[in-house]
C-alpha positions as CSV (number, residue, x, y, z in Angstrom):
1,M,126.7,47.7,209.0
2,N,125.1,47.7,205.5
3,I,127.0,46.5,202.1
4,Y,127.5,50.1,201.3
5,N,129.3,50.8,204.6
6,I,131.3,47.4,204.1
7,G,132.4,48.4,200.5
8,A,133.2,52.0,201.7
9,L,135.7,50.5,204.5
10,I,137.3,48.1,202.1
11,T,137.7,50.9,199.7
12,W,139.3,53.1,202.2
13,I,141.6,50.2,203.5
14,V,143.0,49.9,199.8
15,L,143.4,53.5,199.6
16,I,145.3,54.0,202.6
17,T,147.6,50.8,201.8
18,Q,148.3,52.3,198.3
19,S,149.0,56.1,200.1
20,I,151.5,54.6,202.2
21,L,153.4,52.8,199.3
22,A,153.0,55.9,197.2
23,L,154.7,57.9,200.1
24,A,157.4,55.2,200.3
25,L,158.3,55.5,196.7
26,V,158.4,59.0,196.7
27,F,161.2,58.7,199.5
28,S,162.9,56.1,198.0
29,G,163.0,57.9,194.6
30,V,164.1,61.4,196.3
31,S,167.1,59.0,198.3
32,Y,168.2,57.5,195.0
33,R,168.1,60.6,193.0
34,L,170.2,62.3,195.7
35,Q,172.7,59.4,196.4
36,Q,172.9,59.2,192.6
37,R,174.0,63.0,192.2
38,R,176.6,62.0,195.2
39,L,178.3,58.9,193.4
40,Q,178.0,60.0,189.9
41,L,181.7,61.5,190.4
42,E,182.8,58.3,191.9
43,T,181.4,56.1,189.1
44,T,182.9,58.2,186.7
45,R,186.4,58.0,188.1
46,R,186.0,54.0,188.4
47,Q,185.2,54.2,184.7
48,S,188.2,56.0,183.7
49,T,190.4,54.3,186.1
50,F,189.4,50.8,184.7
51,L,189.9,52.1,180.9
52,D,193.2,53.7,181.7
53,Q,194.3,50.0,183.2
54,L,193.0,48.2,180.0
55,K,194.8,51.0,178.0
56,V,197.9,49.8,180.0
57,I,197.3,46.2,179.7
58,K,197.0,46.4,175.7
59,Q,200.5,47.9,175.4
60,L,202.2,45.1,177.6
61,N,204.3,42.8,175.6
62,S,204.9,39.9,177.9
63,T,202.1,37.4,177.7
64,S,202.1,36.7,181.3
65,D,201.9,39.9,182.4
66,I,198.6,40.5,180.5
67,H,197.2,37.2,181.8
68,Q,198.2,38.5,185.4
69,R,196.6,41.8,185.0
70,L,193.1,40.3,183.3
71,E,192.8,38.2,186.4
72,S,193.6,40.8,188.8
73,L,190.8,42.7,187.1
74,K,188.7,40.1,187.4
75,K,189.2,39.5,191.1
76,E,188.5,43.2,191.5
77,T,185.3,43.3,189.6
78,R,183.9,39.9,190.9
79,F,182.3,40.9,194.2
80,A,181.4,44.7,193.6
81,S,178.0,45.4,192.9
82,D,178.6,49.2,191.2
83,G,178.0,49.4,187.6
84,P,181.3,49.7,186.0
85,C,182.6,46.8,188.0
86,Y,179.1,44.6,186.9
87,I,180.0,45.5,183.2
88,L,183.7,45.3,183.1
89,G,183.4,41.8,185.1
90,A,180.8,40.6,182.4
91,L,183.0,41.8,179.7
92,L,185.8,39.8,181.3
93,T,184.2,36.3,182.0
94,R,182.0,36.3,178.9
95,N,181.9,37.2,174.9
96,L,179.5,39.9,175.0
97,D,178.7,42.0,171.7
98,Q,176.5,45.2,172.0
99,A,173.0,43.7,172.3
100,A,174.1,41.4,175.2
101,I,176.0,44.9,176.9
102,E,172.4,46.4,176.5
103,T,170.8,42.9,178.2
104,A,173.3,43.2,181.0
105,I,172.9,46.9,181.6
106,Q,169.0,46.2,182.0
107,I,169.6,43.5,184.4
108,H,171.8,45.8,186.3
109,I,169.3,48.5,186.2
110,E,166.3,46.3,187.0
111,A,168.8,45.3,190.4
112,I,168.8,48.9,190.9
113,E,165.6,50.4,191.1
114,G,164.1,46.9,192.5
115,G,160.5,47.0,190.5
116,A,160.1,50.5,192.1
117,I,159.1,52.0,188.5
118,R,156.7,48.6,187.6
119,L,155.2,49.4,191.4
120,C,154.5,53.0,190.1
121,I,153.1,52.1,186.8
122,F,150.6,49.5,188.9
123,L,149.6,52.1,191.3
124,A,149.2,54.8,188.8
125,R,146.7,52.4,187.3
126,T,144.9,51.1,190.2
127,G,144.5,54.2,192.3
128,P,142.1,55.7,190.3
129,L,140.1,52.8,189.8
130,V,139.9,52.2,193.4
131,G,138.5,55.8,194.0
132,L,136.0,55.6,191.4
133,A,135.0,52.4,192.9
134,G,134.7,54.4,196.3
135,T,132.9,57.0,194.4
136,F,130.3,54.5,193.3
137,V,129.8,53.1,196.6
138,G,129.4,56.5,198.3
139,V,127.0,57.5,195.7
140,Q,124.7,54.6,195.9
141,S,124.9,54.6,199.8
142,A,123.8,58.3,199.5
143,L,120.7,57.4,197.4
144,A,119.9,54.6,199.5
145,I,120.1,56.8,202.8
146,F,118.2,59.6,201.0
147,G,115.3,56.9,200.0
148,K,114.9,55.7,203.2
149,E,115.9,58.8,205.7
150,A,115.4,61.8,203.8
151,N,115.3,63.8,207.3
152,D,118.8,63.0,208.4
153,P,121.0,65.0,205.8
154,R,124.1,64.4,207.9
155,L,123.9,60.7,206.6
156,V,123.6,61.8,202.8
157,G,126.2,64.4,203.3
158,S,128.8,61.6,204.9
159,S,128.1,59.4,202.0
160,F,128.8,62.1,199.2
161,S,131.9,63.0,200.9
162,T,133.3,59.4,200.9
163,A,132.6,59.5,197.2
164,V,134.5,62.8,196.7
165,L,137.3,62.1,199.1
166,T,138.0,58.4,197.4
167,S,138.4,60.1,194.1
168,L,140.6,62.4,195.2
169,V,142.8,60.0,197.1
170,G,143.0,57.8,194.0
171,V,143.9,60.8,192.0
172,W,146.6,62.0,194.3
173,I,148.0,58.4,194.3
174,A,148.6,58.4,190.5
175,F,149.8,61.5,190.3
176,A,152.2,60.8,193.0
177,C,153.5,57.4,191.5
178,L,153.6,59.2,187.9
179,S,155.6,61.9,189.3
180,V,158.1,59.7,191.2
181,S,158.5,57.7,187.9
182,R,158.8,60.5,185.4
183,L,161.0,62.8,187.4
184,L,163.1,60.9,190.0
185,W,163.5,57.4,188.7
186,E,163.4,57.4,185.0
187,P,165.7,60.2,184.2
188,S,168.6,59.2,186.3
189,L,168.2,55.4,185.3
190,K,168.5,56.6,181.8
191,K,171.6,58.6,182.3
192,T,173.0,55.4,184.1
193,M,172.1,53.1,181.2
194,V,174.0,55.7,178.8
195,E,177.1,55.8,180.7
196,L,177.3,52.3,181.2
197,F,176.7,51.5,177.6
198,E,179.3,54.0,176.6
199,F,181.9,52.3,179.0
200,G,180.9,49.1,178.0
201,V,181.5,49.6,174.4
202,A,185.0,51.4,175.0
203,A,185.9,48.3,177.4
204,Q,184.7,45.6,174.8
205,S,187.0,47.1,172.3
206,Y,190.3,47.0,174.8
207,I,189.2,43.9,175.9
208,R,188.9,42.3,172.2
209,D,192.2,43.9,171.1
210,I,193.6,42.4,174.2
211,K,192.4,38.7,173.6
212,E,193.2,38.7,169.7
213,R,196.5,39.9,170.7
214,F,197.0,37.3,173.7
215,S,195.6,34.7,171.5
216,D,197.7,35.6,168.5
217,E,200.9,35.7,170.6
218,T,199.9,32.1,172.0
219,I,199.5,30.8,168.2
220,S,203.0,32.1,167.1
221,G,204.6,30.8,170.2
222,R,203.1,27.6,169.6
223,Q,203.9,27.5,166.0
224,S,207.5,28.7,166.7
225,H,207.9,26.0,169.5
226,D,206.5,23.6,167.0
227,N,209.1,24.7,164.1
228,S,211.8,24.4,166.8
229,R,210.6,21.1,167.5
230,N,210.5,20.1,163.6
231,S,213.8,21.6,163.1
232,S,215.3,19.6,166.0
233,Q,214.1,16.5,164.8
234,C,215.4,17.2,161.3
235,D,218.9,17.7,162.5
236,S,218.8,14.7,164.7
237,K,217.5,12.5,161.9
238,S,220.4,14.1,159.4
239,L,223.1,13.5,162.2
240,S,222.0,9.7,162.5
241,A,222.1,9.6,158.9
242,A,225.4,10.8,158.5
243,S,226.7,8.9,161.2
244,G,225.1,5.5,159.8
245,G,226.8,6.3,156.5
246,R,230.3,6.7,158.1
247,S,229.9,3.4,159.9
248,V,228.8,1.6,156.8
249,G,231.9,3.3,155.0
250,T,234.4,2.0,157.7
251,I,233.2,-1.5,157.9
252,V,235.8,-3.1,155.6
253,P,235.0,-6.8,155.1
254,R,238.0,-9.1,155.8
255,T,239.2,-11.4,153.1
256,L,241.3,-14.4,153.9
């Protein structure tokens, strides 16, 4: 076994491994697309349910009821893994602006796709290069065999077939990975990102109003408590002063 055969063997091992990964990406992309269509109605329903709950909380008058409802929402979204629960839980536990909401959505999307898009891009870039390396090895092997054993055309044809097939397999890997990324993963993920961002902005508006109202009521309650405390202290001081004046006025020195 010469160096060209070893190079062809290594090239085929790499191409077969990349082909298996490409097939796995195709099946995962199709599975995600079908699952996304099935779960889209459930996600939309959960978003509308959460927004209705926040709208009801906003209209409450009791501070204790508001606090209790918010805590129940935190518990409901704490251990859930779907998009609306993740975004609402982040909004309830942290003060997020729109940039932070986009970052949270990006983290959730990366957790959903699990690096599939990056793997598609990597295979789409390296597959044709490996195929080109196999083409180079096959052509060099054919030229070497043609120079030594010109009477055996089967060996020359085998080397040229290796050169052609490796190029075709590399192109197929790139085409499959780009098709999965552009047609299956990216459209669904972009649609999910847009829906989650719109839900996050709407929920952020409700939560901001609820927290501002909750803080205003807390401040006004403290102020009323302080005012009542100060008034009671003033009343006690005035009563003590009045009682002190009567005691001084009633004491008459005895004269002998």
